[in-house]
KOLFITI-861914 format. One record per atom (N, C-alpha, C): x, y, z; residue in three letters. Coordinates in steps of 0.05 Angstrom, whole numbers, plus 5000, padded with zeros to 4 digits. Layout:
// KOLFITI-861914
XYZala
...
END
This chain:
// KOLFITI-861914
464637688242met
465137708212met
464437968199met
465838058183lys
465938348180lys
464438418159lys
462338678164thr
460038738136thr
460938948128thr
460638868091ile
462038968073ile
460239208069ile
461439578068val
461239678073val
460939788046val
457739848034pro
457339978004pro
459240317999pro
460340337978thr
461740527968thr
459440827974thr
459441007973ser
458541117969ser
457141247940ser
458541117919glu
458541087887glu
455640957890glu
455340767896his
453640507908his
450540617910his
450940727944ile
448640737945ile
447741037934ile
448841217921ala
448441517908ala
446241307880ala
447441147874ser
445341057846ser
443540897856ser
443740747874trp
440140597893trp
438240927898trp
440041067915ile
438041337924ile
436441497898ile
438441507867ile
438041527840ile
435941417836ile
435241117833ser
434340947826ser
431440937847ser
431641017876arg
428141157880arg
428041327875arg
429341557873val
428741897874val
426641797844val
428041667825ala
427141667799ala
423741587802ala
424341267812ala
420941137816ala
420141307837ala
420141457862tyr
417441617864tyr
416841787856tyr
418441977836gly
417142187818gly
417142127801gly
417041947790glu
416541807761glu
418541997744glu
420642037747ile
422142187738ile
425742017714ile
425442147693asp
427241917675asp
429942047696asp
431541777699pro
433841827723pro
436042057715pro
435942037686gly
437542097663gly
438142437666gly
435742487673thr
435342807681thr
436642977697thr
437042817718phe
438442977742phe
441042717752phe
442642977764thr
445542757780thr
444642817806thr
447142747814val
447642697846val
447243017858val
448943147841asp
448143467859asp
446343637853asp
443743507848thr
440643607848thr
440443527865thr
438843807880ser
436643817898ser
435443737904ser
434943507923leu
431643317917leu
430043427928leu
429743767940ala
428043997940ala
427543997909ala
429344127896asp
427844057860asp
426843997848asp
427743677855leu
426343417845leu
422743327858leu
422743557878gly
419543477879gly
419243347905gly
422543297922phe
421443157941phe
420643427967phe
418743227983asn
417543357997asn
416943078034asn
415143218058ser
416043018072ser
414742678068ser
413042838048val
412642458049val
413942298035val
415842398013tyr
417442257999tyr
419542208016tyr
421442418033ala
422542448059ala
421642178072ala
420642138094leu
419741898108leu
419741738081leu
418741648072thr
419941378047thr
421641278040thr
424141508043leu
426341458028leu
427541398050leu
426741528067cys
428341438093cys
427841128105cys
425141028103gly
423340728111gly
425540638097gly
425840598076asp
427840438039asp
430440408054asp
430940678064ile
434540628064ile
434240508100ile
432840518109glu
432440358136glu
433040048120glu
431340018109asp
430639748098asp
434039608081asp
434239728078ala
435939748048ala
439139668070ala
439239848089tyr
442539828096tyr
442039828128tyr
438839628136asp
439639558162asp
440739738181asp
439640008172ile
440840218193ile
438440368214ile
438540588225asp
436140738237asp
436941088218asp
434941178215val
435541418198val
433641518210val
433741758218asp
432742058226asp
431542188194asp
429042238193pro
427742378174pro
430342578169pro
431142798187thr
432543088180thr
435042908169thr
435842758168ile
438842728148ile
437842818115ile
435142858105ile
434442918080ile
434643218087ile
433943288098trp
433643618102trp
437143658110trp
438143608123asp
440343628130asp
443343638101asp
441943398095his
444343298070his
442543358042his
441343558027pro
439643578013pro
439643447981pro
442843347974thr
443643337943thr
443842977958thr
443342917926ile
443942657922ile
446942517931ile
448542677928arg
451642587934arg
450542617964arg
450742857987gly
451542888011gly
448742598016gly
447642588014leu
445142448032leu
447342118031leu
447742078007ala
450041788002ala
452741778009ala
452841988024ser
455542058036ser
455041998068ser
452342138072ala
451942108097ala
451441738110ala
449241708089val
448441458104val
450641248104val
452941258074his
455441198080his
456741078103his
457541298120glu
458341448144glu
456741348165glu
454741258166lys
452941058185lys
453140828188lys
453540838162ile
453240448155ile
455440348177ile
457840448166gly
460240448169gly
461140468209gly
459040658211his
458640638246his
456940528261his
455540278245val
453840058261val
456239868268val
END
């Protein structure tokens, strides 16, 4: 059976909702091109988001993915690519 891979846009939307919830930030105040660091992301948030990504998409994610792809767009693209290679 073929697994349906969510689009990068779907993943970005999901990440936006998580980031907004973690930081209690209105999701309308930032975009997919906003740096996660500019949103107050730190190592605790990064580990939490990585765990949520692993649970939501059934993949293993190294926490350095957050620092290697510092925007929501970049992170969503990296997650999308990783899902496609599972």
